[in-house]
N, CA, C and O atoms as a MOPAC input file, in Angstrom:
PM7 MOZYME 1SCF
protein

 N     -8.43900 1    -9.25200 1   -16.82400 1
 C     -7.00800 1    -9.04600 1   -16.65800 1
 C     -6.70100 1    -7.65400 1   -16.11000 1
 O     -5.60900 1    -7.43500 1   -15.58600 1
 N     -7.63000 1    -6.71500 1   -16.21600 1
 C     -7.40200 1    -5.36400 1   -15.74900 1
 C     -7.33200 1    -5.23800 1   -14.24200 1
 O     -6.99000 1    -4.17000 1   -13.73600 1
 N     -7.64400 1    -6.29500 1   -13.51000 1
 C     -7.62900 1    -6.24700 1   -12.05800 1
 C     -6.32400 1    -6.77400 1   -11.46600 1
 O     -6.15800 1    -6.76800 1   -10.24600 1
 N     -5.41300 1    -7.21900 1   -12.29200 1
 C     -4.10100 1    -7.64000 1   -11.79500 1
 C     -3.25200 1    -6.39400 1   -11.64100 1
 O     -3.04000 1    -5.64800 1   -12.59800 1
 N     -2.77000 1    -6.17800 1   -10.43400 1
 C     -2.01900 1    -4.95500 1   -10.13200 1
 C     -0.68200 1    -5.29600 1    -9.49200 1
 O     -0.48200 1    -6.39300 1    -8.97100 1
 N      0.21300 1    -4.34500 1    -9.54400 1
 C      1.50900 1    -4.47800 1    -8.88200 1
 C      1.45300 1    -3.67400 1    -7.58600 1
 O      0.94700 1    -2.55200 1    -7.56700 1
 N      1.96600 1    -4.24100 1    -6.52300 1
 C      1.94600 1    -3.58500 1    -5.21600 1
 C      2.73600 1    -2.28600 1    -5.27300 1
 O      3.81400 1    -2.23700 1    -5.86600 1
 N      2.19700 1    -1.22800 1    -4.65500 1
 C      2.85600 1     0.07100 1    -4.63000 1
 C      3.82400 1     0.21500 1    -3.46400 1
 O      4.42600 1     1.27500 1    -3.28600 1
 N      3.97900 1    -0.82600 1    -2.67700 1
 C      4.90300 1    -0.77600 1    -1.55100 1
 C      6.33700 1    -0.66400 1    -2.04100 1
 O      6.73300 1    -1.39400 1    -2.95000 1
 N      7.13200 1     0.24400 1    -1.45200 1
 C      8.51600 1     0.39500 1    -1.88700 1
 C      9.30700 1    -0.89000 1    -1.68000 1
 O      9.36900 1    -1.42000 1    -0.57100 1
 N      9.90200 1    -1.37900 1    -2.74100 1
 C     10.70500 1    -2.58600 1    -2.66300 1
 C      9.91600 1    -3.87800 1    -2.69800 1
 O     10.50900 1    -4.94900 1    -2.56600 1
 N      8.60200 1    -3.82300 1    -2.87000 1
 C      7.79600 1    -5.04700 1    -2.84100 1
 C      7.73800 1    -5.69900 1    -4.22300 1
 O      8.37600 1    -6.72700 1    -4.45200 1
 N      6.98600 1    -5.11100 1    -5.13400 1
 C      6.91400 1    -5.62800 1    -6.49100 1
 C      6.02100 1    -6.83800 1    -6.69700 1
 O      5.98300 1    -7.37500 1    -7.80400 1
 N      5.30100 1    -7.29000 1    -5.68100 1
 C      4.38500 1    -8.42100 1    -5.83700 1
 C      3.20300 1    -8.01200 1    -6.69700 1
 O      2.83900 1    -6.83700 1    -6.74500 1
 N      2.60600 1    -8.97500 1    -7.37100 1
 C      1.37800 1    -8.76100 1    -8.12100 1
 C      0.23800 1    -9.38800 1    -7.34500 1
 O      0.42400 1   -10.38100 1    -6.64300 1
 N     -0.94800 1    -8.80100 1    -7.47600 1
 C     -2.11500 1    -9.33500 1    -6.78100 1
 C     -3.35900 1    -9.09200 1    -7.62000 1
 O     -3.35800 1    -8.25800 1    -8.52500 1
 N     -4.40300 1    -9.81700 1    -7.31700 1
 C     -5.67400 1    -9.66300 1    -7.98900 1
 C     -6.54300 1    -8.73100 1    -7.16000 1
 O     -6.89200 1    -9.05100 1    -6.02300 1
 N     -6.88900 1    -7.59500 1    -7.71500 1
 C     -7.69700 1    -6.59800 1    -7.01600 1
 C     -9.16700 1    -7.01300 1    -7.08800 1
 O     -9.80900 1    -6.88900 1    -8.13100 1
 N     -9.68200 1    -7.50200 1    -5.97600 1
 C    -11.08300 1    -7.92600 1    -5.91500 1
 C    -11.94900 1    -6.91200 1    -5.17500 1
 O    -13.09700 1    -7.20200 1    -4.83800 1
 N    -11.40300 1    -5.72800 1    -4.92200 1
 C    -12.19500 1    -4.70900 1    -4.24000 1
 C    -13.30600 1    -4.22200 1    -5.16800 1
 O    -13.17600 1    -4.27400 1    -6.39100 1
 N    -14.38100 1    -3.75600 1    -4.58000 1
 C    -15.52900 1    -3.30900 1    -5.36200 1
 C    -15.17100 1    -2.13100 1    -6.26100 1
 O    -15.58800 1    -2.08300 1    -7.41800 1
 N    -14.41200 1    -1.19400 1    -5.74200 1
 C    -14.07300 1     0.00100 1    -6.52000 1
 C    -12.86100 1    -0.20200 1    -7.43400 1
 O    -12.62900 1     0.60100 1    -8.33700 1
 N    -12.09100 1    -1.26300 1    -7.20800 1
 C    -10.92500 1    -1.52600 1    -8.04400 1
 C     -9.76100 1    -0.60400 1    -7.76900 1
 O     -8.98200 1    -0.30200 1    -8.67300 1
 N     -9.62900 1    -0.14300 1    -6.51700 1
 C     -8.58900 1     0.82800 1    -6.19000 1
 C     -7.57400 1     0.30600 1    -5.18100 1
 O     -6.84400 1     1.09500 1    -4.58100 1
 N     -7.51700 1    -0.98100 1    -4.98900 1
 C     -6.55800 1    -1.55000 1    -4.03100 1
 C     -5.14000 1    -1.22800 1    -4.48000 1
 O     -4.84000 1    -1.27800 1    -5.67300 1
 N     -4.24600 1    -0.89200 1    -3.51000 1
 C     -2.89700 1    -0.45000 1    -3.85600 1
 C     -1.79700 1    -1.38400 1    -3.38300 1
 O     -0.69800 1    -1.37400 1    -3.93600 1
 N     -2.07800 1    -2.19600 1    -2.36100 1
 C     -1.03000 1    -3.01600 1    -1.76700 1
 C     -1.38400 1    -4.48800 1    -1.80300 1
 O     -2.55800 1    -4.85700 1    -1.81500 1
 N     -0.34800 1    -5.33500 1    -1.81900 1
 C     -0.56800 1    -6.78000 1    -1.84200 1
 C     -1.18100 1    -7.25600 1    -0.53100 1
 O     -1.98100 1    -8.19200 1    -0.51900 1
 N     -0.80700 1    -6.61500 1     0.57000 1
 C     -1.31500 1    -7.01500 1     1.87700 1
 C     -1.46100 1    -5.79100 1     2.76500 1
 O     -0.52900 1    -4.99800 1     2.90100 1
 N     -2.62800 1    -5.64000 1     3.36700 1
 C     -2.82000 1    -4.48800 1     4.25300 1
 C     -2.03900 1    -4.65600 1     5.54100 1
 O     -1.77000 1    -3.66800 1     6.22500 1
 N     -1.66900 1    -5.86700 1     5.88700 1
 C     -0.91500 1    -6.11500 1     7.11200 1
 C      0.57500 1    -5.87500 1     6.92300 1
 O      1.29300 1    -5.67300 1     7.90200 1
 N      1.04300 1    -5.89300 1     5.70800 1
 C      2.47000 1    -5.70700 1     5.45000 1
 C      2.74000 1    -4.34700 1     4.79400 1
 O      3.09900 1    -3.38700 1     5.47600 1
 N      2.57100 1    -4.27200 1     3.50400 1
 C      2.93800 1    -3.06400 1     2.75200 1
 C      2.09000 1    -1.85700 1     3.13100 1
 O      2.62700 1    -0.76200 1     3.29800 1
 N      0.78800 1    -2.02800 1     3.27000 1
 C     -0.08500 1    -0.90800 1     3.63200 1
 C      0.26200 1    -0.39400 1     5.02300 1
 O      0.30300 1     0.81800 1     5.23800 1
 N      0.51000 1    -1.28300 1     5.95700 1
 C      0.85400 1    -0.87700 1     7.31500 1
 C      2.16900 1    -0.10200 1     7.33300 1
 O      2.28500 1     0.89200 1     8.04900 1
 N      3.14800 1    -0.53400 1     6.56800 1
 C      4.42700 1     0.18000 1     6.49600 1
 C      4.23800 1     1.58900 1     5.95400 1
 O      4.85000 1     2.54000 1     6.44200 1
 N      3.37800 1     1.71800 1     4.93200 1
 C      3.12500 1     3.02800 1     4.34200 1
 C      2.43500 1     3.94200 1     5.35100 1
 O      2.80200 1     5.11000 1     5.47400 1
 N      1.44900 1     3.43100 1     6.06600 1
 C      0.76000 1     4.23700 1     7.07200 1
 C      1.71700 1     4.65800 1     8.18800 1
 O      1.67800 1     5.80300 1     8.63900 1
 N      2.56500 1     3.74600 1     8.63000 1
 C      3.53900 1     4.07300 1     9.68600 1
 C      4.52400 1     5.12600 1     9.20300 1
 O      4.86300 1     6.04000 1     9.95400 1
 N      4.99000 1     5.01500 1     7.96600 1
 C      5.93200 1     5.98600 1     7.40400 1
 C      5.30200 1     7.37600 1     7.35100 1
 O      5.95100 1     8.36200 1     7.70100 1
 N      4.04100 1     7.46500 1     6.91700 1
 C      3.36500 1     8.76400 1     6.87300 1
 C      3.14800 1     9.32900 1     8.27200 1
 O      3.28700 1    10.53400 1     8.48100 1
 N      2.80900 1     8.47100 1     9.22700 1
 C      2.59800 1     8.91500 1    10.60900 1
 C      3.87900 1     9.51400 1    11.18800 1
 O      3.85400 1    10.61300 1    11.74200 1
 N      4.98300 1     8.80800 1    11.06400 1
 C      6.24100 1     9.30000 1    11.61400 1
 C      6.72400 1    10.55300 1    10.89400 1
 O      7.35900 1    11.41500 1    11.50200 1
 N      6.42900 1    10.65500 1     9.61600 1
 C      6.78900 1    11.85800 1     8.86300 1
 C      6.02500 1    13.07100 1     9.40700 1
 O      6.60400 1    14.13900 1     9.60800 1
 N      4.72900 1    12.89500 1     9.64100 1
 C      3.92800 1    13.99400 1    10.19800 1
 C      4.38500 1    14.33800 1    11.61000 1
 O      4.44100 1    15.51300 1    11.97100 1
 N      4.70900 1    13.34000 1    12.40200 1
 C      5.14200 1    13.57800 1    13.79100 1
 C      6.45000 1    14.35900 1    13.81300 1
 O      6.62300 1    15.23700 1    14.65900 1
 N      7.37200 1    14.06100 1    12.90400 1
 C      8.64400 1    14.77500 1    12.83700 1
 C      8.43900 1    16.23200 1    12.44000 1
 O      9.13600 1    17.11100 1    12.94600 1
 N      7.49600 1    16.50000 1    11.54600 1
 C      7.23700 1    17.86200 1    11.08300 1
 C      6.65700 1    18.72500 1    12.21000 1
 O      6.90200 1    19.93000 1    12.25700 1
 N      5.90300 1    18.11900 1    13.09800 1
 C      5.25700 1    18.87200 1    14.18600 1
 C      6.24000 1    19.28800 1    15.26500 1
 O      6.10300 1    20.35500 1    15.86300 1
 N      7.21600 1    18.45400 1    15.50900 1
 C      8.07200 1    18.85400 1    16.61700 1
 C      9.23600 1    18.01300 1    16.75700 1
 O     10.05200 1    18.23200 1    17.65200 1

């Protein structure tokens, strides 16, 4: 039961079963929530540069 996690994506709230070897998965889907997080960080860094 310790591998059931809640997605860390803002506004998502889905639960998923973490089957990763290290047990550190953070998002329900790398194509949805993880991609949004990466894009948000990228644009944040780009704005800070110029």
